[in-house]
DSSP file (Angstrom, degrees, kcal/mol; ACC not computed):
  #  RESIDUE AA STRUCTURE BP1 BP2  ACC     N-H-->O    O-->H-N    N-H-->O    O-->H-N    TCO  KAPPA ALPHA  PHI   PSI    X-CA   Y-CA   Z-CA
    1    1 A M              0   0    0      0, 0.0     2,-0.5     0, 0.0     0, 0.0   0.000 360.0 360.0 360.0 132.6    2.8    9.3   24.3
    2    2 A H        -     0   0    0      2,-0.0     2,-0.5     0, 0.0     0, 0.0  -0.758 360.0-178.9 -86.8 123.7    4.8   10.2   21.2
    3    3 A T        -     0   0    0     -2,-0.5     2,-0.3     6,-0.1     3,-0.0  -0.987  21.5-136.0-125.7 122.3    8.4    9.3   21.5
    4    4 A S        -     0   0    0     -2,-0.5     3,-0.1     1,-0.2    -2,-0.0  -0.585   6.2-159.7 -76.9 133.0   10.8   10.0   18.6
    5    5 A L  S    S+     0   0    0     -2,-0.3     2,-0.3     1,-0.1    -1,-0.2   0.714  82.5  19.2 -81.9 -22.1   13.2    7.2   17.7
    6    6 A T  S    S+     0   0    0      2,-0.1     2,-0.1    -3,-0.0    -1,-0.1  -0.911 102.3  41.6-137.5 166.4   15.4    9.7   16.0
    7    7 A G  S    S-     0   0    0     -2,-0.3    -3,-0.0    -3,-0.1     0, 0.0  -0.321  95.3 -31.5  91.0-174.9   15.8   13.5   16.1
    8    8 A T        -     0   0    0      1,-0.1    -2,-0.1    -2,-0.1    -4,-0.1  -0.507  66.9-106.0 -82.4 147.6   15.8   15.9   19.0
    9    9 A P        -     0   0    0      0, 0.0    -1,-0.1     0, 0.0    -6,-0.1  -0.351  44.5 -95.0 -68.7 153.7   13.7   15.2   22.1
   10   10 A P        -     0   0    0      0, 0.0     2,-0.2     0, 0.0    -7,-0.0  -0.304  36.0-139.2 -67.6 152.4   10.6   17.3   22.5
   11   11 A T        +     0   0    0     -3,-0.1     7,-0.3     2,-0.0     2,-0.1  -0.585  58.9  52.7-103.4 172.4   10.7   20.5   24.6
   12   12 A G  S    S-     0   0    0     -2,-0.2     2,-0.2     5,-0.1     6,-0.1  -0.408  79.1 -87.1  95.7-177.0    8.1   21.7   27.0
   13   13 A T        -     0   0    0      3,-1.4     3,-0.5    -2,-0.1     5,-0.1  -0.716  38.6 -93.6-125.9 176.8    6.4   19.9   29.9
   14   14 A A  S    S+     0   0    0      1,-0.3    -1,-0.0    -2,-0.2    -2,-0.0   0.829 129.9  40.1 -62.3 -30.8    3.5   17.6   30.4
   15   15 A T  S    S+     0   0    0      1,-0.2    -1,-0.3     2,-0.0    -3,-0.0   0.575 117.3  52.0 -92.5 -10.2    1.4   20.6   31.2
   16   16 A E  S    S-     0   0    0     -3,-0.5    -3,-1.4     0, 0.0    -1,-0.2  -0.744  79.0-162.5-127.8  82.4    2.9   22.8   28.5
   17   17 A P        -     0   0    0      0, 0.0     2,-0.2     0, 0.0    -5,-0.1  -0.247  20.3-115.7 -66.7 153.6    2.8   21.0   25.1
   18   18 A T        -     0   0    0     -7,-0.3     2,-0.6    -6,-0.1    -6,-0.0  -0.528  21.5-126.6 -83.7 156.6    5.0   22.2   22.3
   19   19 A R        -     0   0    0     -2,-0.2     2,-0.2     0, 0.0    -1,-0.0  -0.924  21.2-145.0-107.1 121.1    3.6   23.6   19.2
   20   20 A A        -     0   0    0     -2,-0.6     2,-0.1     1,-0.1     0, 0.0  -0.575  15.2-122.9 -83.4 145.2    4.7   22.0   16.0
   21   21 A T     >  -     0   0    0     -2,-0.2     4,-2.4     1,-0.1     5,-0.2  -0.376  28.6-106.0 -77.9 165.6    5.2   24.0   12.8
   22   22 A A  H  > S+     0   0    0      1,-0.2     4,-2.3     2,-0.2     5,-0.2   0.880 123.1  53.3 -59.8 -37.9    3.4   23.1    9.7
   23   23 A E  H  > S+     0   0    0      2,-0.2     4,-2.3     1,-0.2    -1,-0.2   0.902 108.5  48.9 -65.3 -41.1    6.7   21.8    8.3
   24   24 A E  H  > S+     0   0    0      2,-0.2     4,-2.4     1,-0.2    -2,-0.2   0.899 110.9  50.5 -65.0 -40.5    7.2   19.5   11.3
   25   25 A L  H  X S+     0   0    0     -4,-2.4     4,-2.6     2,-0.2    -2,-0.2   0.908 111.1  48.0 -64.6 -41.4    3.6   18.2   11.0
   26   26 A E  H  X S+     0   0    0     -4,-2.3     4,-2.4     2,-0.2    -2,-0.2   0.898 111.5  50.5 -64.9 -40.2    4.1   17.4    7.3
   27   27 A H  H  X S+     0   0    0     -4,-2.3     4,-2.0     2,-0.2    -2,-0.2   0.908 111.9  48.2 -62.6 -41.9    7.4   15.7    8.1
   28   28 A H  H  X S+     0   0    0     -4,-2.4     4,-2.4     2,-0.2    -2,-0.2   0.919 111.1  49.6 -65.3 -45.1    5.6   13.7   10.8
   29   29 A K  H  X S+     0   0    0     -4,-2.6     4,-2.5     1,-0.2    -2,-0.2   0.895 110.6  50.6 -61.8 -40.4    2.7   12.7    8.6
   30   30 A A  H  X S+     0   0    0     -4,-2.4     4,-2.4     2,-0.2    -1,-0.2   0.895 109.9  50.3 -64.6 -39.3    5.2   11.6    5.8
   31   31 A A  H  X S+     0   0    0     -4,-2.0     4,-2.6     2,-0.2    -2,-0.2   0.903 110.9  48.9 -65.0 -41.2    7.1    9.5    8.4
   32   32 A I  H  X S+     0   0    0     -4,-2.4     4,-2.7     2,-0.2    -2,-0.2   0.919 111.5  49.5 -64.0 -43.6    3.8    7.8    9.5
   33   33 A A  H  X S+     0   0    0     -4,-2.5     4,-2.3     2,-0.2    -2,-0.2   0.913 112.0  48.1 -62.2 -42.6    2.8    7.2    5.9
   34   34 A R  H  X S+     0   0    0     -4,-2.4     4,-2.3     2,-0.2    -2,-0.2   0.928 112.3  48.4 -64.5 -44.7    6.2    5.6    5.1
   35   35 A L  H  X S+     0   0    0     -4,-2.6     4,-2.6     1,-0.2    -2,-0.2   0.919 110.7  51.6 -61.7 -43.4    6.1    3.5    8.3
   36   36 A G  H  X S+     0   0    0     -4,-2.7     4,-2.3     1,-0.2    -1,-0.2   0.903 109.3  50.5 -59.7 -42.3    2.6    2.3    7.4
   37   37 A H  H  X S+     0   0    0     -4,-2.3     4,-2.1     1,-0.2    -1,-0.2   0.933 112.6  45.8 -60.9 -46.9    3.7    1.4    3.9
   38   38 A E  H  X S+     0   0    0     -4,-2.3     4,-2.2     1,-0.2    -2,-0.2   0.862 111.3  52.2 -67.8 -35.8    6.6   -0.7    5.2
   39   39 A L  H  X S+     0   0    0     -4,-2.6     4,-2.6     2,-0.2    -1,-0.2   0.909 109.0  49.9 -66.4 -40.8    4.5   -2.4    7.9
   40   40 A R  H  X S+     0   0    0     -4,-2.3     4,-2.5     1,-0.2    -2,-0.2   0.908 111.0  49.7 -62.3 -40.7    1.9   -3.4    5.2
   41   41 A A  H  X S+     0   0    0     -4,-2.1     4,-2.4     2,-0.2    -2,-0.2   0.886 110.4  50.9 -64.4 -38.0    4.8   -4.8    3.1
   42   42 A L  H  X S+     0   0    0     -4,-2.2     4,-2.4     2,-0.2    -2,-0.2   0.916 110.3  48.4 -65.1 -43.6    6.1   -6.7    6.1
   43   43 A V  H  X S+     0   0    0     -4,-2.6     4,-2.2     2,-0.2    -2,-0.2   0.927 111.7  50.3 -62.0 -44.5    2.7   -8.2    6.8
   44   44 A E  H  X S+     0   0    0     -4,-2.5     4,-1.5     1,-0.2    -2,-0.2   0.920 111.9  47.2 -60.0 -44.7    2.3   -9.2    3.2
   45   45 A A  H  X S+     0   0    0     -4,-2.4     4,-0.7     1,-0.2    -1,-0.2   0.874 110.1  54.0 -64.9 -36.9    5.8  -10.8    3.2
   46   46 A T  H >< S+     0   0    0     -4,-2.4     3,-0.7     1,-0.2    -2,-0.2   0.907 107.2  50.0 -64.4 -42.0    4.9  -12.6    6.5
   47   47 A V  H 3< S+     0   0    0     -4,-2.2    -1,-0.2     1,-0.2    -2,-0.2   0.850 117.6  40.3 -64.4 -34.5    1.8  -14.1    5.0
   48   48 A R  H 3< S+     0   0    0     -4,-1.5    -1,-0.2    -5,-0.2    -2,-0.2   0.438  92.2 116.6 -95.5  -0.8    3.7  -15.4    2.0
   49   49 A T    <<  -     0   0    0     -4,-0.7    -3,-0.1    -3,-0.7    -4,-0.0  -0.284  51.0-159.3 -75.9 153.9    6.8  -16.6    3.8
   50   50 A A        +     0   0    0      2,-0.0    -1,-0.1    -2,-0.0    -4,-0.1   0.127  51.2 132.7-109.2  16.0    8.1  -20.1    4.0
   51   51 A A        -     0   0    0      1,-0.1    -2,-0.0    -5,-0.1     0, 0.0  -0.279  64.1 -99.1 -66.9 154.8   10.2  -19.2    7.0
   52   52 A S     >  -     0   0    0      1,-0.1     4,-2.3     4,-0.0     5,-0.2  -0.318  28.0-113.3 -70.7 156.2   10.1  -21.5   10.0
   53   53 A P  H  > S+     0   0    0      0, 0.0     4,-2.4     0, 0.0     5,-0.2   0.875 118.7  56.0 -57.1 -37.2    7.9  -20.7   13.0
   54   54 A D  H  > S+     0   0    0      2,-0.2     4,-2.0     1,-0.2     5,-0.1   0.917 107.4  48.2 -62.3 -42.4   11.1  -20.3   15.1
   55   55 A A  H  > S+     0   0    0      1,-0.2     4,-2.2     2,-0.2    -1,-0.2   0.908 111.2  50.8 -63.5 -41.6   12.4  -17.7   12.6
   56   56 A L  H  X S+     0   0    0     -4,-2.3     4,-2.5     1,-0.2    -2,-0.2   0.886 108.7  51.5 -64.4 -38.6    9.1  -15.9   12.6
   57   57 A H  H  X S+     0   0    0     -4,-2.4     4,-2.2     2,-0.2    -1,-0.2   0.892 108.7  51.6 -64.5 -39.0    9.1  -15.8   16.4
   58   58 A L  H  X S+     0   0    0     -4,-2.0     4,-1.9     2,-0.2    -2,-0.2   0.918 111.3  46.7 -63.6 -43.0   12.6  -14.3   16.4
   59   59 A V  H  X S+     0   0    0     -4,-2.2     4,-2.5     2,-0.2    -2,-0.2   0.913 110.5  53.2 -64.7 -42.2   11.5  -11.5   14.0
   60   60 A A  H  X S+     0   0    0     -4,-2.5     4,-2.5     1,-0.2    -2,-0.2   0.902 107.8  51.5 -59.7 -40.9    8.4  -10.9   16.1
   61   61 A D  H  X S+     0   0    0     -4,-2.2     4,-1.6     1,-0.2    -1,-0.2   0.902 110.0  49.4 -62.8 -40.5   10.6  -10.5   19.2
   62   62 A G  H  X S+     0   0    0     -4,-1.9     4,-1.2     2,-0.2    -2,-0.2   0.908 111.2  48.5 -64.9 -42.2   12.7   -8.0   17.3
   63   63 A V  H  X S+     0   0    0     -4,-2.5     4,-1.5     1,-0.2     3,-0.5   0.910 108.4  54.7 -64.4 -41.6    9.7   -6.0   16.2
   64   64 A R  H  < S+     0   0    0     -4,-2.5    -1,-0.2     1,-0.2    -2,-0.2   0.866 104.5  54.6 -59.8 -37.0    8.3   -5.9   19.7
   65   65 A Q  H  < S+     0   0    0     -4,-1.6    -1,-0.2     1,-0.2    -2,-0.2   0.808 106.8  51.1 -68.1 -29.4   11.6   -4.4   21.0
   66   66 A V  H  < S+     0   0    0     -4,-1.2    -1,-0.2    -3,-0.5    -2,-0.2   0.828 100.0  80.0 -75.2 -32.7   11.4   -1.6   18.5
   67   67 A G  S  < S-     0   0    0     -4,-1.5    -3,-0.0     1,-0.2     2,-0.0  -0.040  98.3 -70.9 -71.4 174.1    7.8   -0.7   19.5
   68   68 A P              0   0    0      0, 0.0    -1,-0.2     0, 0.0    -2,-0.1  -0.319 360.0 360.0 -65.4 147.8    6.7    1.3   22.5
   69   69 A S              0   0    0     -3,-0.1    -2,-0.0    -4,-0.0    -4,-0.0   0.436 360.0 360.0 -99.6 360.0    7.0   -0.3   25.9
C-alpha cells in the first residue's frame, strides 16, 4: 500500500483507485529517485563509519520508525 508521508491523502476507495495525472506520476518518480539516492548514500556512509554499534542501532531504530509498519 502506498502511503504518502507528506501531501494530501489519496481519494477513492479500495475498489475505486484514483487516477494519477502524468505530472503526479513524474513527481512521484522523482521522489522515489531522490529517496533511492539518499538511501544509497546512507548505506555508503554506514559501511565507512567509525560510529559505535550502539549508535548504529539507534539510527537503525529511527529508520525503522520512518518506514512502513
